[in-house]
MARDODO-88327 format. One line per 2 residues: number of its first residue (from 1); for each residue y, x negated, z of N, C-alpha, C. Coordinates in nm, 2 decimals. Atoms other than C-alpha are relative to their C-alpha. Layout:
BEGIN
NUM) Y:X:Z:Y:X:Z:Y:X:Z  ...
! end
This chain:
BEGIN
1) 0.01:-0.07:-0.12:0.91:9.77:7.87:-0.13:-0.05:0.07  0.12:0.05:-0.07:0.65:9.67:8.14:-0.10:0.11:0.00
3) 0.11:-0.10:0.01:0.32:9.84:8.10:-0.05:0.02:0.14  0.05:-0.04:-0.13:0.18:10.03:8.40:-0.13:0.07:-0.03
5) 0.12:-0.08:0.02:-0.16:10.19:8.45:-0.05:0.04:0.14  0.05:-0.05:-0.12:-0.36:10.37:8.71:-0.09:-0.11:0.06
7) 0.09:0.09:-0.07:-0.57:10.19:8.97:-0.13:-0.01:-0.07  0.13:0.00:0.05:-0.89:10.30:8.81:0.00:-0.07:-0.14
9) 0.00:0.06:0.13:-0.78:10.18:8.46:0.01:-0.15:0.01  -0.01:0.14:-0.02:-0.70:9.84:8.60:-0.12:-0.06:0.07
11) 0.11:0.05:-0.07:-1.02:9.81:8.79:0.03:-0.04:0.14  -0.04:0.04:-0.14:-0.83:9.77:9.12:-0.07:0.10:0.10
13) 0.06:-0.08:-0.10:-0.97:9.91:9.44:0.08:0.12:0.04  -0.08:-0.12:-0.02:-0.87:10.27:9.51:0.00:0.03:0.15
15) 0.00:-0.02:-0.15:-0.95:10.25:9.89:0.06:-0.12:0.07  -0.05:0.12:-0.07:-0.76:10.03:10.14:-0.10:-0.08:0.06
17) 0.09:0.09:-0.07:-0.93:9.73:10.29:0.00:0.04:0.15  0.01:-0.03:-0.14:-1.05:9.80:10.64:0.07:-0.11:0.08
19) -0.07:0.10:-0.08:-0.82:9.63:10.89:-0.09:-0.06:0.10  0.07:0.06:-0.11:-0.95:9.38:11.14:0.04:0.07:0.13
21) -0.04:-0.05:-0.13:-0.95:9.48:11.51:0.13:-0.07:0.04  -0.12:0.06:-0.04:-0.60:9.42:11.63:0.08:0.09:0.10
23) -0.08:-0.07:-0.10:-0.33:9.53:11.86:0.05:0.13:-0.05  -0.06:-0.12:0.05:-0.18:9.88:11.85:0.12:-0.02:-0.08
25) -0.12:0.02:0.09:0.08:9.92:11.58:-0.03:-0.07:-0.13  0.03:0.07:0.12:-0.09:9.71:11.32:-0.03:0.10:-0.11
27) 0.02:-0.08:0.11:-0.10:9.85:10.97:-0.15:0.04:-0.02  0.14:-0.04:0.03:-0.41:10.05:10.87:-0.05:-0.07:-0.13
29) 0.03:0.06:0.12:-0.40:9.86:10.54:0.07:-0.14:-0.01  -0.07:0.12:0.01:-0.32:9.49:10.49:0.11:0.01:-0.11
31) -0.11:-0.02:0.09:0.02:9.47:10.33:0.09:-0.13:0.00  -0.10:0.11:0.01:0.29:9.22:10.21:0.13:0.05:0.06
33) -0.14:-0.02:-0.05:0.61:9.22:10.41:0.09:-0.08:-0.09  -0.07:0.07:0.11:0.83:9.13:10.11:0.14:-0.03:0.02
35) -0.15:0.03:-0.02:1.18:9.11:10.26:0.02:-0.02:0.14  -0.03:0.03:-0.14:1.23:8.93:10.58:0.10:-0.12:0.00
37) -0.09:0.11:-0.02:1.48:8.67:10.72:-0.04:-0.08:0.11  0.05:0.10:-0.10:1.45:8.37:10.95:0.13:-0.07:0.06
39) -0.11:0.08:-0.07:1.66:8.15:11.18:0.01:-0.13:-0.07  -0.02:0.13:0.08:1.80:7.88:10.96:0.02:-0.12:0.09
41) -0.02:0.12:-0.08:1.87:7.66:11.26:-0.14:-0.04:0.07  0.14:0.03:-0.05:1.49:7.67:11.35:-0.10:0.05:-0.10
43) 0.09:-0.04:0.11:1.30:7.70:11.03:-0.15:-0.01:0.05  0.14:0.02:-0.05:0.98:7.56:11.19:-0.04:0.11:0.10
45) 0.03:-0.11:-0.09:1.00:7.81:11.47:-0.01:0.14:-0.06  0.01:-0.12:0.07:1.06:8.09:11.23:-0.13:0.02:-0.07
47) 0.12:0.00:0.07:0.76:8.00:11.03:-0.12:0.02:0.09  0.11:-0.02:-0.10:0.54:7.98:11.34:0.00:0.15:0.04
49) -0.01:-0.14:-0.05:0.67:8.32:11.45:-0.06:0.10:-0.11  0.05:-0.08:0.10:0.59:8.47:11.11:-0.15:-0.01:-0.02
51) 0.15:0.02:0.01:0.24:8.32:11.10:-0.07:0.08:0.12  0.06:-0.07:-0.11:0.17:8.46:11.45:0.01:0.15:-0.02
53) -0.01:-0.14:0.03:0.29:8.80:11.32:-0.10:0.06:-0.10  0.09:-0.05:0.11:0.04:8.82:11.03:-0.11:0.08:0.06
55) 0.11:-0.08:-0.06:-0.25:8.93:11.25:0.05:0.12:0.08  -0.05:-0.11:-0.08:-0.04:9.14:11.48:0.04:0.12:-0.08
57) -0.05:-0.11:0.09:0.10:9.34:11.19:-0.11:0.04:-0.10  0.10:-0.01:0.11:-0.22:9.31:10.97:0.07:-0.02:-0.13
59) -0.07:0.03:0.12:0.00:9.16:10.71:-0.07:-0.11:-0.08  0.06:0.10:0.09:-0.14:8.97:10.41:0.08:-0.12:-0.02
61) -0.09:0.10:0.03:0.17:8.77:10.35:0.14:0.04:0.04  -0.14:-0.02:-0.03:0.54:8.74:10.45:0.08:-0.08:-0.09
63) -0.09:0.07:0.08:0.82:8.66:10.22:0.14:-0.01:0.06  -0.13:0.02:-0.05:1.14:8.51:10.35:0.10:0.00:-0.11
65) -0.11:0.00:0.10:1.47:8.57:10.17:0.12:-0.06:0.07  -0.13:0.05:-0.05:1.81:8.41:10.20:0.10:0.12:0.01
67) -0.10:-0.11:-0.01:2.09:8.64:10.32:0.10:-0.03:-0.11  -0.10:0.02:0.10:2.34:8.70:10.04:0.13:-0.05:0.06
69) -0.11:0.06:-0.06:2.64:8.48:10.11:0.10:-0.05:-0.10  -0.11:0.05:0.08:2.96:8.32:9.98:0.03:-0.14:0.04
71) -0.03:0.14:-0.02:3.08:7.96:9.95:0.11:-0.01:0.11  -0.11:0.02:-0.10:3.38:8.03:10.18:-0.05:0.05:0.14
73) 0.06:-0.03:-0.13:3.15:8.15:10.46:-0.07:-0.12:0.06  0.05:0.13:-0.05:3.07:7.84:10.68:-0.15:0.01:0.03
75) 0.14:0.00:-0.04:2.72:7.97:10.77:-0.10:0.01:-0.12  0.09:-0.02:0.12:2.58:7.99:10.41:-0.10:-0.11:-0.01
77) 0.11:0.10:0.02:2.25:7.81:10.33:-0.09:0.06:-0.11  0.09:-0.05:0.11:1.97:7.84:10.08:-0.14:-0.04:0.03
79) 0.15:0.01:-0.02:1.59:7.81:10.04:-0.04:-0.14:0.06  0.04:0.13:-0.04:1.58:7.43:10.11:-0.02:-0.01:0.15
81) 0.02:0.02:-0.14:1.61:7.48:10.48:-0.13:0.05:0.05  0.12:-0.05:-0.05:1.28:7.66:10.51:-0.12:-0.04:-0.10
83) 0.11:0.02:0.10:1.08:7.56:10.19:-0.11:-0.10:0.05  0.09:0.10:-0.04:0.92:7.25:10.33:-0.10:0.05:0.10
85) 0.09:-0.06:-0.10:0.78:7.44:10.63:-0.09:0.11:-0.06  0.08:-0.11:0.06:0.67:7.74:10.43:-0.11:-0.05:-0.09
87) 0.10:0.05:0.10:0.49:7.54:10.16:-0.12:-0.06:0.07  0.11:0.05:-0.07:0.26:7.41:10.43:-0.10:0.12:0.02
89) 0.09:-0.12:-0.02:0.11:7.77:10.44:0.00:0.08:-0.12  0.00:-0.08:0.13:0.06:7.88:10.08:-0.09:0.12:0.02
91) 0.08:-0.13:-0.01:-0.06:8.24:10.05:0.03:0.08:0.13  -0.04:-0.07:-0.12:0.08:8.32:10.39:0.15:0.03:0.01
93) -0.14:-0.01:0.00:0.45:8.25:10.37:0.06:-0.04:-0.13  -0.07:0.03:0.13:0.66:8.27:10.05:0.15:0.00:0.02
95) -0.15:0.00:-0.02:1.03:8.21:10.00:0.06:0.03:-0.13  -0.09:-0.03:0.11:1.28:8.36:9.76:0.13:-0.08:0.03
97) -0.12:0.08:-0.02:1.60:8.16:9.70:0.12:0.05:-0.08  -0.12:-0.03:0.08:1.95:8.19:9.56:0.10:0.08:0.08
99) -0.09:-0.08:-0.08:2.11:8.40:9.83:0.13:-0.07:0.04  -0.11:0.08:-0.05:2.33:8.12:9.95:0.08:-0.07:-0.11
101) -0.06:0.08:0.11:2.41:7.96:9.61:0.02:0.08:-0.12  -0.02:-0.09:0.12:2.34:8.18:9.31:0.09:0.12:0.03
103) -0.09:-0.12:-0.04:2.49:8.48:9.49:0.14:-0.04:0.01  -0.14:0.04:-0.02:2.79:8.28:9.59:0.07:-0.04:-0.13
105) -0.05:0.03:0.13:2.84:8.16:9.23:0.05:0.13:-0.07  -0.04:-0.13:0.07:2.84:8.52:9.10:0.12:0.07:0.07
107) -0.11:-0.06:-0.08:3.07:8.65:9.38:0.13:-0.07:-0.03  -0.12:0.08:0.03:3.31:8.36:9.32:0.05:0.02:-0.14
109) -0.04:-0.02:0.14:3.31:8.41:8.94:0.06:0.13:-0.02  -0.05:-0.13:0.02:3.36:8.78:8.97:0.14:0.01:0.06
111) -0.13:0.00:-0.06:3.66:8.72:9.20:0.11:-0.07:-0.08  -0.10:0.09:0.07:3.82:8.45:8.98:0.01:0.03:-0.15
113) 0.01:-0.02:0.14:3.72:8.58:8.64:-0.05:-0.12:-0.08  0.06:0.12:0.06:3.55:8.25:8.57:-0.15:0.02:-0.04
115) 0.14:-0.01:0.04:3.23:8.30:8.37:-0.03:-0.08:-0.13  0.02:0.08:0.12:3.26:8.03:8.10:-0.12:-0.08:-0.01
117) 0.12:0.08:0.02:3.01:7.79:7.97:-0.04:-0.09:0.11  0.03:0.10:-0.10:3.04:7.54:8.25:-0.06:0.08:0.12
119) 0.05:-0.07:-0.12:2.98:7.81:8.52:-0.14:0.05:-0.04  0.14:-0.04:0.04:2.68:7.95:8.32:-0.10:-0.11:0.01
121) 0.09:0.11:-0.01:2.53:7.61:8.29:-0.03:-0.04:0.14  0.02:0.03:-0.14:2.58:7.55:8.66:-0.10:0.10:0.06
123) 0.09:-0.10:-0.06:2.40:7.88:8.75:-0.14:-0.02:-0.05  0.14:0.02:0.06:2.11:7.81:8.51:-0.06:-0.12:0.06
125) 0.06:0.12:-0.06:2.06:7.46:8.65:-0.04:0.02:0.14  0.03:-0.02:-0.14:2.07:7.58:9.01:-0.13:0.09:0.01
127) 0.11:-0.09:0.00:1.83:7.87:8.93:-0.13:-0.08:-0.03  0.12:0.07:0.04:1.58:7.64:8.76:-0.04:-0.11:0.11
129) 0.03:0.10:-0.11:1.61:7.38:9.05:-0.07:0.07:0.11  0.07:-0.08:-0.11:1.51:7.65:9.30:-0.14:0.03:-0.04
131) 0.14:-0.03:0.04:1.21:7.75:9.09:-0.09:-0.13:0.00  0.08:0.13:-0.01:1.10:7.38:9.06:-0.03:-0.03:0.14
133) 0.03:0.03:-0.14:1.13:7.36:9.44:-0.10:0.09:0.06  0.11:-0.09:-0.05:0.89:7.65:9.48:0.03:0.14:0.04
135) -0.03:-0.13:-0.04:1.07:7.97:9.53:-0.08:0.10:-0.09  0.08:-0.09:0.07:0.88:8.28:9.42:0.08:0.11:-0.07
137) -0.10:-0.09:0.06:1.19:8.48:9.31:0.14:-0.03:0.05  -0.14:0.02:-0.03:1.56:8.51:9.34:0.04:0.11:0.10
139) -0.04:-0.10:-0.09:1.69:8.69:9.65:0.04:-0.06:0.13  -0.06:-0.14:0.03:1.86:8.83:9.83:0.13:-0.02:-0.07
141) -0.13:0.00:0.08:2.14:8.87:9.57:0.07:0.13:0.04  -0.07:-0.12:-0.03:2.41:9.13:9.61:0.11:0.03:-0.10
143) -0.12:-0.05:0.08:2.66:9.34:9.41:0.09:0.09:0.08  -0.09:-0.08:-0.09:2.79:9.56:9.69:-0.07:-0.01:0.14
145) 0.06:0.03:-0.13:2.72:9.45:10.05:0.11:0.01:0.10  -0.10:-0.02:-0.10:2.91:9.58:10.35:-0.01:-0.12:0.10
147) -0.01:0.11:-0.10:3.02:9.33:10.62:-0.09:0.03:0.12  0.09:0.00:-0.12:2.78:9.25:10.90:-0.09:-0.11:0.00
149) 0.08:0.12:0.00:2.65:8.91:10.97:0.04:-0.10:-0.12  -0.06:0.07:0.11:2.78:8.80:10.63:0.12:0.08:-0.05
151) -0.13:-0.07:0.04:3.12:8.88:10.47:-0.03:0.11:-0.10  0.01:-0.11:0.10:3.18:9.19:10.26:0.00:-0.07:-0.14
153) 0.02:0.07:0.13:3.07:9.10:9.90:-0.01:0.11:-0.11  0.01:-0.09:0.12:3.12:9.27:9.56:0.00:-0.09:-0.12
155) -0.01:0.05:0.14:3.05:9.17:9.20:-0.06:0.11:-0.09  0.06:-0.09:0.10:2.99:9.39:8.90:-0.15:-0.03:-0.02
157) 0.14:0.03:0.02:2.61:9.42:8.87:-0.04:-0.03:-0.14  0.02:0.04:0.14:2.64:9.38:8.50:0.09:-0.11:-0.04
159) -0.08:0.12:0.03:2.85:9.07:8.53:-0.08:-0.10:-0.09  0.07:0.09:0.09:2.77:8.81:8.26:-0.10:-0.10:0.07
161) 0.09:0.09:-0.07:2.61:8.58:8.53:-0.12:0.07:0.05  0.12:-0.08:-0.03:2.38:8.86:8.64:-0.09:0.02:-0.12
163) 0.08:-0.02:0.13:2.28:8.92:8.28:-0.08:-0.13:-0.03  0.06:0.13:0.02:2.21:8.54:8.25:-0.12:-0.02:0.10
165) 0.10:0.02:-0.09:2.01:8.54:8.57:-0.12:0.09:-0.03  0.11:-0.09:0.05:1.80:8.84:8.44:-0.08:-0.07:-0.11
167) 0.07:0.07:0.10:1.72:8.63:8.14:-0.09:-0.12:0.05  0.07:0.11:-0.06:1.62:8.33:8.35:-0.12:0.05:0.08
169) 0.11:-0.06:-0.08:1.40:8.55:8.58:-0.11:0.05:-0.10  0.10:-0.05:0.09:1.23:8.71:8.28:-0.08:-0.12:-0.06
171) 0.06:0.12:0.06:1.17:8.36:8.12:-0.11:-0.06:0.09  0.09:0.07:-0.10:1.00:8.23:8.44:-0.09:0.10:0.07
173) 0.09:-0.10:-0.05:0.82:8.56:8.53:0.02:0.01:0.16  -0.03:-0.02:-0.14:0.99:8.60:8.87:0.10:0.12:0.02
175) -0.09:-0.11:-0.01:1.18:8.90:9.01:0.14:-0.04:0.06  -0.13:0.01:-0.07:1.54:8.94:9.13:0.00:0.11:0.11
177) -0.01:-0.10:-0.11:1.58:9.11:9.47:0.15:0.02:0.03  -0.14:-0.03:0.01:1.91:9.29:9.47:0.04:0.10:0.11
179) -0.06:-0.09:-0.10:2.11:9.45:9.76:0.13:0.06:-0.07  -0.12:-0.07:0.06:2.35:9.71:9.61:0.01:0.14:0.06
181) -0.02:-0.14:-0.05:2.48:10.02:9.79:0.03:0.09:-0.12  -0.01:-0.09:0.11:2.47:10.32:9.57:0.14:0.06:-0.01
183) -0.14:-0.05:0.01:2.82:10.41:9.44:0.00:0.06:-0.14  0.00:-0.06:0.13:2.79:10.66:9.15:0.13:0.01:-0.07
185) -0.14:-0.01:0.06:3.17:10.68:9.10:0.09:-0.07:0.09  -0.10:0.07:-0.09:3.48:10.50:9.23:0.03:0.09:0.12
187) -0.01:-0.08:-0.12:3.52:10.62:9.59:0.06:-0.08:0.11  -0.06:0.07:-0.12:3.69:10.54:9.92:-0.12:-0.05:0.08
189) 0.10:0.06:-0.09:3.50:10.34:10.18:-0.05:0.12:0.09  0.05:-0.11:-0.08:3.26:10.59:10.36:0.05:-0.01:0.15
191) -0.03:0.00:-0.14:3.34:10.70:10.71:-0.10:-0.08:0.08  0.08:0.08:-0.08:3.21:10.48:10.98:0.00:-0.15:-0.03
193) -0.02:0.14:0.04:3.29:10.16:10.80:0.15:-0.04:0.00  -0.14:0.04:-0.02:3.61:9.96:10.86:0.05:-0.09:-0.12
195) -0.07:0.08:0.09:3.85:9.81:10.62:0.14:-0.05:0.05  0.10:0.11:0.02:3.91:9.52:10.66:-0.11:0.00:0.11
197) 0.03:0.10:0.10:3.66:9.35:10.65:-0.05:0.06:-0.13  0.05:-0.05:0.12:3.52:9.59:10.39:0.11:0.04:-0.09
199) -0.10:-0.04:0.09:3.71:9.69:10.08:0.03:0.15:0.02  -0.03:-0.14:-0.02:3.90:10.02:10.11:-0.05:0.09:-0.11
201) 0.05:-0.08:0.11:3.78:10.14:9.77:-0.12:-0.07:-0.06  0.12:0.05:0.06:3.44:10.10:9.62:-0.01:0.03:-0.15
203) 0.01:-0.02:0.14:3.36:10.05:9.25:-0.13:0.07:-0.04  0.12:-0.06:0.06:3.12:10.27:9.06:-0.10:-0.11:-0.04
205) 0.09:0.11:0.04:2.80:10.07:9.00:-0.14:0.05:-0.05  0.14:-0.04:0.05:2.50:10.29:8.90:-0.01:-0.02:-0.15
207) 0.00:0.02:0.14:2.59:10.28:8.53:-0.01:-0.15:-0.03  0.01:0.15:0.02:2.64:9.90:8.56:-0.14:-0.05:0.03
209) 0.13:0.04:-0.04:2.30:9.87:8.73:-0.10:0.04:-0.12  0.08:-0.03:0.12:2.14:10.05:8.43:0.02:-0.09:-0.11
211) -0.02:0.10:0.11:2.31:9.81:8.19:-0.07:-0.13:0.03  0.07:0.12:-0.04:2.16:9.52:8.39:-0.15:0.02:-0.04
213) 0.15:-0.03:0.03:1.81:9.68:8.36:-0.03:0.01:-0.14  0.02:-0.01:0.15:1.85:9.75:7.99:0.02:-0.13:-0.07
215) -0.03:0.13:0.06:1.98:9.40:7.92:-0.12:-0.08:-0.04  0.12:0.07:0.02:1.64:9.25:7.95:-0.12:0.07:0.07
217) 0.11:-0.08:-0.06:1.35:9.49:8.01:-0.11:-0.08:0.06  0.11:0.08:-0.05:1.12:9.20:8.09:0.04:-0.06:0.14
219) -0.04:0.05:-0.13:1.33:9.11:8.40:-0.02:0.11:0.10  0.04:-0.10:-0.11:1.19:9.28:8.71:0.11:-0.01:0.11
221) -0.11:-0.01:-0.10:1.47:9.39:8.94:-0.05:0.09:0.12  0.04:-0.08:-0.12:1.38:9.50:9.30:0.13:0.04:0.07
223) -0.12:-0.06:-0.07:1.65:9.73:9.45:-0.04:0.01:0.15  0.04:0.01:-0.14:1.63:9.64:9.82:0.05:0.12:0.08
225) -0.05:-0.09:-0.11:1.66:9.87:10.12:0.00:0.15:-0.03  0.02:-0.14:0.01:1.54:10.21:10.00:-0.03:0.06:0.14
227) 0.01:-0.05:-0.14:1.58:10.42:10.32:0.10:-0.05:0.09  -0.10:0.06:-0.08:1.87:10.22:10.45:0.13:0.02:-0.08
229) -0.11:-0.03:0.09:2.15:10.39:10.25:0.13:0.00:0.08  -0.12:0.01:-0.07:2.50:10.31:10.35:0.11:0.09:-0.05
231) -0.11:-0.09:0.05:2.70:10.55:10.13:-0.04:0.15:0.00  0.05:-0.14:0.01:2.48:10.87:10.13:-0.04:0.04:-0.14
233) 0.03:-0.03:0.14:2.42:10.85:9.75:-0.14:-0.05:-0.04  0.13:0.05:0.05:2.08:10.67:9.74:-0.10:0.10:0.05
235) 0.09:-0.11:-0.03:1.89:10.99:9.75:-0.14:-0.02:-0.08  0.12:0.00:0.07:1.53:11.04:9.64:0.02:0.05:-0.15
237) -0.03:-0.05:0.13:1.67:11.23:9.34:0.06:-0.11:-0.09  -0.06:0.11:0.07:1.89:10.93:9.23:-0.11:-0.11:-0.03
239) 0.11:0.10:0.02:1.59:10.69:9.28:-0.09:0.05:-0.11  0.09:-0.05:0.10:1.37:10.92:9.07:0.06:-0.01:-0.14
241) -0.07:0.01:0.13:1.62:10.93:8.79:0.00:-0.14:-0.06  0.00:0.13:0.05:1.65:10.56:8.77:-0.14:-0.06:-0.03
243) 0.14:0.05:0.02:1.28:10.48:8.81:-0.06:0.06:-0.13  0.05:-0.06:0.12:1.20:10.73:8.53:0.06:-0.07:-0.13
245) -0.07:0.05:0.11:1.45:10.57:8.30:-0.02:-0.15:-0.02  0.01:0.14:0.01:1.38:10.20:8.37:-0.13:-0.05:0.06
247) 0.13:0.05:-0.05:1.03:10.06:8.39:0.00:-0.13:0.07  -0.01:0.13:-0.06:1.15:9.72:8.51:0.07:0.01:0.14
249) -0.06:-0.02:-0.13:1.31:9.87:8.83:-0.11:0.03:0.10  0.08:-0.01:-0.11:1.13:9.84:9.16:0.08:0.02:0.13
251) -0.08:-0.02:-0.12:1.23:9.93:9.51:-0.08:-0.04:0.13  0.05:0.04:-0.13:1.17:9.79:9.86:0.03:0.11:0.10
253) -0.02:-0.10:-0.10:1.13:10.04:10.15:0.04:-0.07:0.13  -0.05:0.05:-0.13:1.33:9.95:10.46:0.02:0.12:0.10
255) -0.03:-0.10:-0.11:1.32:10.15:10.78:0.04:-0.08:0.12  -0.05:0.07:-0.11:1.52:10.05:11.08:0.01:0.10:0.12
257) 0.00:-0.10:-0.11:1.44:10.23:11.41:0.13:0.01:0.08  -0.12:0.00:-0.08:1.77:10.13:11.56:0.13:0.04:-0.08
259) -0.12:-0.03:0.08:2.00:10.21:11.27:-0.05:0.07:-0.13  0.05:-0.08:0.11:1.88:10.49:11.05:0.12:0.01:-0.10
261) -0.10:-0.02:0.10:2.06:10.49:10.72:0.01:0.15:-0.04  -0.01:-0.13:0.05:2.17:10.80:10.54:-0.12:0.02:-0.09
263) 0.12:-0.02:0.08:1.88:10.97:10.35:-0.12:-0.07:0.05  0.11:0.07:-0.06:1.63:10.82:10.60:-0.13:0.07:-0.03
265) 0.13:-0.06:0.05:1.27:10.87:10.49:-0.09:0.06:0.11  0.08:-0.06:-0.11:1.14:10.96:10.84:0.08:0.10:0.08
267) -0.07:-0.10:-0.09:1.23:11.26:11.05:-0.10:0.03:0.12  0.09:-0.01:-0.12:1.09:11.26:11.40:-0.13:-0.08:-0.02
269) 0.11:0.09:0.02:0.86:10.98:11.29:-0.09:0.04:-0.11  0.09:-0.04:0.11:0.71:11.18:11.00:0.07:-0.02:-0.13
271) -0.06:0.02:0.14:0.76:11.10:10.63:0.04:0.13:-0.05  -0.06:-0.13:0.05:0.98:11.36:10.47:-0.07:0.03:-0.13
273) 0.06:-0.04:0.13:0.84:11.56:10.18:0.07:-0.06:-0.12  -0.07:0.05:0.12:1.11:11.44:9.94:-0.04:-0.14:-0.03
275) 0.04:0.14:0.02:1.03:11.07:10.00:-0.15:-0.01:-0.03  0.14:0.01:0.03:0.66:11.13:10.00:-0.03:0.03:-0.14
277) 0.02:-0.03:0.15:0.68:11.30:9.66:0.04:-0.11:-0.09  -0.05:0.11:0.08:0.88:11.01:9.53:-0.10:-0.12:0.00
279) 0.09:0.11:-0.01:0.65:10.74:9.66:-0.13:0.03:-0.07  0.12:-0.03:0.07:0.35:10.93:9.52:0.02:0.00:-0.15
281) -0.03:-0.01:0.14:0.51:11.00:9.18:0.01:-0.14:-0.06  -0.03:0.14:0.05:0.62:10.63:9.14:-0.07:-0.10:0.09
283) 0.08:0.08:-0.09:0.34:10.47:9.34:-0.01:-0.15:-0.04  0.01:0.14:0.06:0.35:10.16:9.11:0.13:-0.07:0.02
285) -0.14:0.06:0.01:0.72:10.09:9.18:0.06:-0.03:0.14  -0.06:0.03:-0.13:0.76:10.05:9.56:-0.08:-0.10:0.07
287) 0.06:0.10:-0.09:0.68:9.77:9.81:0.07:0.02:0.13  -0.06:0.00:-0.14:0.75:9.72:10.18:0.09:-0.12:0.01
289) -0.10:0.10:-0.03:1.06:9.52:10.27:0.09:0.04:0.11  -0.06:-0.06:-0.11:1.16:9.60:10.62:0.13:-0.07:0.05
291) -0.11:0.08:-0.04:1.43:9.33:10.66:-0.02:-0.05:0.14  0.03:0.05:-0.13:1.25:9.21:10.97:0.05:-0.15:0.01
293) -0.04:0.14:-0.03:1.38:8.89:11.13:-0.11:-0.07:0.09  0.09:0.08:-0.07:1.16:8.61:11.26:0.07:-0.13:0.05
295) 0.07:-0.07:-0.10:1.14:8.52:11.54:0.06:0.14:0.03  -0.04:-0.14:-0.02:1.15:8.89:11.63:0.11:0.01:0.11
297) -0.10:-0.02:-0.10:1.46:9.00:11.82:-0.06:0.07:0.12  0.05:-0.07:-0.13:1.42:9.12:12.18:0.04:0.14:0.00
299) -0.02:-0.15:0.01:1.40:9.49:12.10:-0.13:0.07:0.03  0.12:-0.07:-0.03:1.15:9.75:12.21:-0.08:0.04:-0.12
301) 0.07:-0.04:0.12:1.06:9.85:11.85:0.06:-0.08:-0.11  -0.04:0.08:0.11:1.07:9.62:11.55:0.01:0.08:-0.13
303) -0.01:-0.07:0.13:1.16:9.71:11.19:-0.13:0.01:-0.06  0.13:0.00:0.07:0.81:9.62:11.07:-0.08:0.12:0.06
305) 0.08:-0.10:-0.06:0.66:9.87:11.31:0.04:0.14:-0.06  -0.05:-0.13:0.07:0.87:10.16:11.16:-0.05:0.00:-0.14
307) 0.05:0.01:0.14:0.77:10.04:10.81:-0.15:0.03:0.00  0.15:-0.02:-0.01:0.40:10.04:10.91:-0.02:0.15:0.03
309) 0.02:-0.14:-0.03:0.44:10.39:11.05:0.02:0.08:-0.12  -0.02:-0.07:0.13:0.57:10.51:10.71:-0.12:-0.03:-0.09
311) 0.11:0.04:0.09:0.30:10.31:10.52:-0.13:0.08:0.03  0.12:-0.06:-0.04:0.02:10.46:10.72:-0.01:0.15:-0.02
313) -0.01:-0.14:0.03:0.13:10.81:10.64:-0.03:0.04:-0.15  0.02:-0.02:0.15:0.08:10.76:10.26:-0.15:0.03:-0.03
315) 0.14:-0.02:0.04:-0.23:10.88:10.08:-0.07:-0.14:-0.03  0.07:0.13:0.01:-0.49:10.59:10.07:0.03:-0.07:-0.14
317) -0.02:0.06:0.13:-0.45:10.53:9.69:0.14:-0.05:-0.02  -0.14:0.04:0.01:-0.07:10.52:9.71:0.03:-0.11:0.10
319) -0.02:0.10:-0.10:-0.08:10.31:10.03:-0.04:-0.14:-0.05  0.04:0.13:0.04:-0.28:10.03:9.88:0.08:-0.06:-0.11
321) -0.09:0.05:0.10:-0.06:10.01:9.58:0.13:-0.06:0.06  -0.13:0.04:-0.06:0.26:9.98:9.79:-0.03:-0.12:0.09
323) 0.03:0.11:-0.10:0.09:9.75:10.04:-0.02:-0.14:-0.07  0.03:0.13:0.06:-0.03:9.47:9.81:0.00:0.00:-0.16
325) 0.02:0.01:0.14:-0.10:9.56:9.45:0.13:-0.01:-0.08  -0.13:0.01:0.07:0.26:9.62:9.34:0.06:-0.13:0.02
327) -0.05:0.14:-0.03:0.36:9.29:9.50:-0.06:-0.10:-0.10  0.07:0.09:0.09:0.10:9.11:9.29:0.06:0.01:-0.14
329) -0.05:-0.03:0.14:0.24:9.27:8.97:0.14:-0.05:-0.01  -0.14:0.04:0.01:0.61:9.21:9.05:0.02:-0.15:0.01
331) -0.03:0.15:-0.02:0.58:8.85:9.17:-0.09:-0.09:-0.10  0.08:0.08:0.09:0.32:8.74:8.91:-0.08:-0.11:0.06
333) 0.10:0.10:-0.04:0.12:8.43:8.93:0.03:-0.08:0.12  -0.05:0.07:-0.12:0.33:8.27:9.21:-0.05:0.06:0.13
335) 0.05:-0.07:-0.12:0.19:8.53:9.45:-0.13:0.07:-0.02  0.12:-0.08:0.03:-0.08:8.73:9.28:-0.13:-0.06:0.04
337) 0.13:0.06:-0.02:-0.36:8.48:9.32:-0.04:0.00:0.15  0.03:0.00:-0.15:-0.33:8.49:9.70:-0.04:0.14:0.04
339) 0.03:-0.14:-0.04:-0.37:8.87:9.70:-0.12:0.06:-0.06  0.11:-0.05:0.06:-0.68:8.91:9.50:-0.11:0.06:0.09
341) 0.10:-0.04:-0.10:-0.90:8.95:9.81:0.04:0.14:0.06  -0.04:-0.13:-0.04:-0.70:9.27:9.88:-0.01:0.10:-0.11
343) 0.01:-0.09:0.11:-0.78:9.42:9.55:0.12:0.01:-0.09  -0.13:0.00:0.08:-0.44:9.34:9.40:-0.03:-0.06:-0.14
345) 0.01:0.04:0.14:-0.41:9.30:9.02:0.13:-0.01:-0.06  -0.14:0.02:0.05:-0.10:9.14:8.88:0.02:0.06:-0.14
347) -0.01:-0.05:0.13:-0.17:9.30:8.54:0.01:0.15:-0.01  0.00:-0.15:0.00:-0.17:9.67:8.65:0.13:0.06:-0.05
! end
């Protein structure tokens, strides 16, 4: 199990770093935006946009992720399209990989029943190739993803290839960023979603998620999009139960001002007591991952601004953990060294 400790025990700073003077809306505490996407047809422009956003947001670092995709979707791509541009700005832009290939392998294997030695070798080789190329983790992967921009996708989250990927991630000290809608039992597709393109029936997945977490406790799994619940079952209570049972489970906070999910953490702009209690109780286990796109879409309010509004309402000691310190721990040496000036400690 991963060891955790308090800020004072780790020697980390208990007060947030004072932000530089900046435009209204910037975070009160430098933070890592750990889950964003980019325009794959203009990687250079996306990197420039993200670099320009750092000061505007008071962000310490921005991590790009690949959208989870399938081989039969003509738009799929992976980290190679942006890595060369991102690597010119170490410590400012990081890249996770595998959404366009590792994810597609798992989705394809789950649909066909093919998870033999050849497929396992192929997945291992591709994962290690991405790591050699410079990704800082595997993401965005999916086990239950509703249609929207990418096709509907499903794979058992305890599929043998997911278990293998957990072993690879643990071996190389990188996390897996996982998109999975909470489905505690087999159920019909929730109201408001159409089938097709989504499946009419959803498979229970919470017990399977726990099997993935138990398979290799050294594998750090980030459950993406807390606060953007599509089924109504990702409640603070469910999150609390899973976080208490699995020390290798972490969560990204996503807030979307244009599309509030069920169990949204803000009400009239204020952090709800239930989510505040959860973030405080498990302050070592959350990070910010707003799902912001760069360049920013032409909208009056961006996702990152809503996430910053939430972050700024947290108690200072909780805020600085979620802002940078937890990211340093989750991502290990590939990211932690860049965050030391913010009081982050990868060993906390």
